[in-house]
MINU-416748 format. One record per residue: residue number from 0; residue in three letters; chain; x, y, z of N, C-alpha, C in turn. Coordinates in nm, 4 decimals, decimal comma. Atoms other than C-alpha are relative to their C-alpha. Layout:
// MINU-416748
(site NUM 'ALA' 'A' (X Y Z) (X Y Z) (X Y Z)) ...
This chain:
// MINU-416748
(site 0 'MET' 'A' (0,1256 -0,0740 -0,0192) (4,1047 -2,0416 -1,0487) (-0,0263 0,0947 -0,1174)) (site 1 'THR' 'A' (0,0197 -0,0981 0,1068) (4,1603 -1,7896 -1,3232) (-0,0634 -0,0654 -0,1217)) (site 2 'ASN' 'A' (0,0539 0,0660 0,1169) (4,0934 -2,0367 -1,6012) (-0,1442 -0,0483 0,0234)) (site 3 'LEU' 'A' (0,1354 0,0406 -0,0316) (3,7833 -2,1745 -1,4293) (-0,0974 0,1161 -0,0032)) (site 4 'LYS' 'A' (0,0844 -0,1225 0,0032) (3,6439 -1,8272 -1,3781) (-0,0231 0,0462 -0,1413)) (site 5 'ALA' 'A' (0,0127 -0,0438 0,1405) (3,7132 -1,7490 -1,7457) (-0,0984 -0,0890 -0,0745)) (site 6 'LEU' 'A' (0,0995 0,0925 0,0551) (3,4995 -2,0522 -1,8326) (-0,1356 0,0162 0,0586)) (site 7 'GLY' 'A' (0,1316 -0,0221 -0,0614) (3,2172 -1,9226 -1,6150) (-0,0284 -0,0869 0,1213)) (site 8 'VAL' 'A' (0,0221 0,0861 -0,1161) (3,2665 -2,1644 -1,3273) (0,0156 0,0880 0,1254)) (site 9 'PRO' 'A' (-0,0148 -0,0808 -0,1251) (3,1870 -1,9900 -0,9952) (0,0851 -0,0744 0,1016)) (site 10 'CYS' 'A' (-0,0955 0,0667 -0,0883) (3,4864 -2,0759 -0,7822) (0,0726 0,1075 0,0830)) (site 11 'ALA' 'A' (-0,0745 -0,0908 -0,0909) (3,6928 -1,9286 -0,5003) (0,1082 -0,0831 0,0697)) (site 12 'ALA' 'A' (-0,1107 0,0626 -0,0708) (4,0045 -2,0001 -0,3005) (0,0203 0,0670 0,1351)) (site 13 'LEU' 'A' (-0,0403 -0,0526 -0,1273) (4,0960 -1,9566 0,0618) (0,1485 -0,0345 0,0157)) (site 14 'THR' 'A' (-0,1445 0,0256 -0,0041) (4,4739 -1,9186 0,0583) (0,0741 0,1097 0,0765)) (site 15 'SER' 'A' (-0,0823 -0,0991 -0,0683) (4,7547 -1,7376 0,2320) (0,0413 0,1118 -0,0977)) (site 16 'THR' 'A' (-0,0351 -0,1066 0,0963) (4,8176 -1,5408 -0,0916) (-0,1122 0,1016 -0,0143)) (site 17 'ASN' 'A' (0,1157 -0,0937 0,0003) (4,4708 -1,3794 -0,0635) (0,0184 0,0969 0,1178)) (site 18 'SER' 'A' (0,0080 -0,0938 -0,1136) (4,4225 -1,0741 0,1546) (-0,1036 -0,0537 0,0963)) (site 19 'GLN' 'A' (0,0986 0,0394 -0,0965) (4,2335 -1,1222 0,4717) (-0,1421 0,0422 -0,0354)) (site 20 'ALA' 'A' (0,1324 -0,0447 0,0494) (3,9483 -0,9203 0,3207) (-0,0546 -0,0938 -0,1035)) (site 21 'GLU' 'A' (0,0449 0,0956 0,1016) (3,9299 -1,1570 0,0235) (-0,0479 -0,1293 0,0652)) (site 22 'ASN' 'A' (0,0394 0,1224 -0,0709) (3,9232 -1,4630 0,2503) (-0,1303 0,0200 0,0779)) (site 23 'ASN' 'A' (0,1246 -0,0237 -0,0737) (3,6557 -1,3038 0,4710) (-0,1211 0,0090 -0,0896)) (site 24 'ALA' 'A' (0,1082 -0,0097 0,0956) (3,4430 -1,2215 0,1659) (-0,0414 -0,1363 -0,0482)) (site 25 'THR' 'A' (0,0306 0,1369 0,0421) (3,4692 -1,5820 0,0490) (-0,0733 -0,0762 0,1087)) (site 26 'LEU' 'A' (0,0694 0,0654 -0,1125) (3,3743 -1,7095 0,3913) (-0,1464 0,0460 0,0163)) (site 27 'GLN' 'A' (0,1361 -0,0504 -0,0093) (3,0721 -1,4820 0,3938) (-0,0914 -0,0614 -0,1061)) (site 28 'LEU' 'A' (0,0788 0,0651 0,1074) (2,9576 -1,6348 0,0640) (-0,0435 -0,1389 0,0392)) (site 29 'LEU' 'A' (0,0343 0,1361 -0,0431) (2,9527 -1,9737 0,2377) (-0,1041 -0,0098 0,1074)) (site 30 'ASN' 'A' (0,1064 0,0043 -0,1002) (2,6871 -1,8721 0,4853) (-0,1230 -0,0694 -0,0608)) (site 31 'PRO' 'A' (0,1166 0,0743 0,0566) (2,3967 -2,1168 0,4385) (-0,1163 0,0852 -0,0378)) (site 32 'GLU' 'A' (0,1161 -0,0939 0,0312) (2,1484 -1,8244 0,4388) (0,0116 0,0540 -0,1423)) (site 33 'ASN' 'A' (-0,0166 -0,0477 0,1389) (2,2951 -1,7194 0,1017) (-0,0528 -0,0968 -0,1030)) (site 34 'PHE' 'A' (0,0425 0,0983 0,1010) (2,1734 -2,0363 -0,0627) (-0,1540 0,0009 -0,0219)) (site 35 'ASN' 'A' (0,1465 -0,0202 0,0217) (1,7982 -1,9570 -0,0182) (-0,0723 -0,1243 -0,0509)) (site 36 'GLY' 'A' (0,0708 0,1196 0,0339) (1,6702 -2,3126 -0,0302) (0,0585 -0,0827 -0,1139)) (site 37 'MET' 'A' (-0,0638 0,0806 0,1088) (1,9064 -2,4297 -0,3048) (0,0567 -0,1269 0,0646)) (site 38 'HIS' 'A' (-0,0710 0,1244 -0,0404) (2,0609 -2,7748 -0,2890) (0,1278 -0,0060 -0,0833)) (site 39 'ALA' 'A' (-0,1263 0,0056 0,0676) (2,4185 -2,8496 -0,3901) (-0,0105 -0,0510 -0,1417)) (site 40 'HIS' 'A' (0,0115 0,0643 0,1346) (2,3060 -3,0545 -0,6900) (-0,0844 0,0798 -0,0961)) (site 41 'THR' 'A' (0,0920 -0,0726 0,0881) (2,0671 -2,7949 -0,8327) (0,0612 0,1248 -0,0581)) (site 42 'GLY' 'A' (-0,0585 -0,1218 0,0501) (2,3047 -2,5054 -0,8912) (-0,0768 0,1226 0,0520)) (site 43 'GLY' 'A' (0,0710 -0,1130 -0,0476) (2,1741 -2,1553 -0,8585) (0,0753 0,1270 -0,0091)) (site 44 'ASN' 'A' (-0,0592 -0,1346 -0,0076) (2,3247 -1,8285 -0,7501) (0,1452 -0,0040 -0,0512)) (site 45 'PRO' 'A' (-0,1357 0,0039 0,0560) (2,6313 -1,7623 -0,9683) (0,1059 0,0677 0,0818)) (site 46 'SER' 'A' (-0,1035 -0,0591 -0,0850) (2,8046 -1,5575 -0,6963) (0,0518 -0,0941 0,1082)) (site 47 'ILE' 'A' (-0,0406 0,1002 -0,1006) (2,8239 -1,8588 -0,4665) (0,0880 -0,1030 -0,0666)) (site 48 'PRO' 'A' (-0,0907 0,0943 0,0651) (3,1227 -2,0771 -0,5469) (-0,0512 -0,1435 0,0026)) (site 49 'CYS' 'A' (0,0379 0,1451 0,0018) (3,0411 -2,4279 -0,6625) (0,1272 -0,0832 0,0174)) (site 50 'LEU' 'A' (-0,1219 0,0666 -0,0268) (3,4074 -2,5100 -0,6236) (0,0857 0,0934 0,0903)) (site 51 'LEU' 'A' (-0,0810 -0,0750 -0,0944) (3,6212 -2,3994 -0,3306) (0,1332 -0,0677 0,0174)) (site 52 'TYR' 'A' (-0,1331 0,0506 -0,0211) (3,9971 -2,4494 -0,3200) (0,0486 0,0451 0,1369)) (site 53 'VAL' 'A' (-0,0533 -0,0307 -0,1325) (4,1354 -2,4707 0,0330) (0,0978 -0,1135 0,0367)) (site 54 'THR' 'A' (-0,0970 0,1015 -0,0358) (4,4405 -2,6531 0,1668) (-0,0471 -0,0794 0,1252)) (site 55 'PRO' 'A' (0,0366 0,0771 -0,1199) (4,4009 -2,9342 0,4218) (0,0460 0,0662 0,1313)) (site 56 'GLU' 'A' (-0,0517 -0,0707 -0,1197) (4,6115 -2,7277 0,6649) (-0,0940 0,1126 0,0389)) (site 57 'LYS' 'A' (0,0930 -0,1118 -0,0287) (4,3726 -2,4321 0,6340) (-0,1303 -0,0569 0,0644)) (site 58 'VAL' 'A' (0,1175 0,0607 -0,0618) (4,0736 -2,6588 0,7100) (0,0302 -0,0441 0,1452)) (site 59 'ALA' 'A' (-0,0352 0,0484 -0,1325) (4,2537 -2,8161 1,0052) (0,0187 0,1143 0,1014)) (site 60 'MET' 'A' (-0,0283 -0,1117 -0,0891) (4,3447 -2,4762 1,1502) (-0,1165 0,0979 0,0229)) (site 61 'SER' 'A' (0,1080 -0,0989 -0,0032) (4,0128 -2,2967 1,0999) (-0,1296 -0,0614 0,0529)) (site 62 'LYS' 'A' (0,1262 0,0462 -0,0543) (3,7249 -2,3785 1,3351) (-0,1177 0,0666 -0,0662)) (site 63 'ARG' 'A' (0,1088 -0,0716 0,0749) (3,5202 -2,1153 1,1503) (-0,0344 -0,0663 -0,1288)) (site 64 'LEU' 'A' (0,0265 0,0700 0,1292) (3,5623 -2,2941 0,8202) (-0,0642 -0,1370 0,0235)) (site 65 'ILE' 'A' (0,0570 0,1333 -0,0266) (3,4878 -2,6363 0,9689) (-0,1495 0,0199 0,0404)) (site 66 'ALA' 'A' (0,1396 -0,0253 -0,0390) (3,1679 -2,4933 1,1262) (-0,0868 0,0329 -0,1209)) (site 67 'LYS' 'A' (0,0738 -0,0343 0,1230) (3,0621 -2,3515 0,7868) (-0,0271 -0,1265 -0,0823)) (site 68 'PHE' 'A' (0,0177 0,1271 0,0712) (3,1210 -2,6868 0,6215) (-0,1041 -0,0858 0,0667)) (site 69 'GLU' 'A' (0,0984 0,0828 -0,0717) (2,9188 -2,8646 0,8888) (-0,1438 0,0553 -0,0200)) (site 70 'LYS' 'A' (0,1329 -0,0579 0,0248) (2,6262 -2,6219 0,8456) (-0,0479 -0,0247 -0,1406)) (site 71 'LEU' 'A' (0,0338 0,0242 0,1379) (2,6356 -2,6592 0,4653) (-0,0378 -0,1465 -0,0148)) (site 72 'PHE' 'A' (0,0323 0,1474 0,0132) (2,6437 -3,0403 0,4958) (-0,1334 -0,0333 0,0606)) (site 73 'LYS' 'A' (0,1268 0,0312 -0,0648) (2,3552 -3,0526 0,7373) (-0,1223 0,0481 -0,0782)) (site 74 'ARG' 'A' (0,1094 -0,0564 0,0807) (2,1433 -2,8480 0,4930) (0,0037 -0,0538 -0,1410)) (site 75 'ASP' 'A' (-0,0172 0,0624 0,1347) (2,2450 -3,0710 0,1956) (0,0498 0,0978 -0,1021)) (site 76 'LEU' 'A' (-0,0561 -0,0968 0,0907) (2,4436 -2,7874 0,0439) (0,1504 -0,0283 -0,0305)) (site 77 'LEU' 'A' (-0,1419 0,0368 0,0302) (2,7863 -2,9594 0,0386) (-0,0106 -0,1329 -0,0681)) (site 78 'ARG' 'A' (0,0162 0,1162 0,0853) (2,8015 -3,2046 -0,2434) (0,1165 -0,0905 -0,0010)) (site 79 'LEU' 'A' (-0,1208 0,0862 0,0181) (3,1572 -3,3280 -0,2659) (0,1163 0,0642 0,0700)) (site 80 'PHE' 'A' (-0,1188 -0,0396 -0,0710) (3,4740 -3,3048 -0,0625) (0,1159 -0,0792 -0,0562)) (site 81 'ALA' 'A' (-0,1162 0,0724 0,0535) (3,8026 -3,3916 -0,2306) (0,1268 0,0606 0,0620)) (site 82 'VAL' 'A' (-0,1255 -0,0454 -0,0594) (4,1464 -3,3777 -0,0702) (0,1131 -0,0494 -0,0887)) (site 83 'ASP' 'A' (-0,1192 0,0361 0,0808) (4,4611 -3,3735 -0,2830) (0,1207 0,0528 0,0794)) (site 84 'GLU' 'A' (-0,1152 -0,0383 -0,0780) (4,7707 -3,3748 -0,0696) (0,1291 -0,0338 -0,0691)) 
């Protein structure tokens, strides 16, 4: 993440090494209301991550995160999902 951010790529991670406050702040950024009519393929607000790193285990254990992904997908705001296990 550090290198991507240094290159100007808006990205974030939801990990166990983050504080709960950091993870909550990242989850807040994923609220569809923050996108203001943007689409995943058009870019836009630089504070909203265009790349989110999260482990498959975190997704499986978090109903809140799954709900956010579903809302983003329904509004055409989730462009790509890749799983590397």
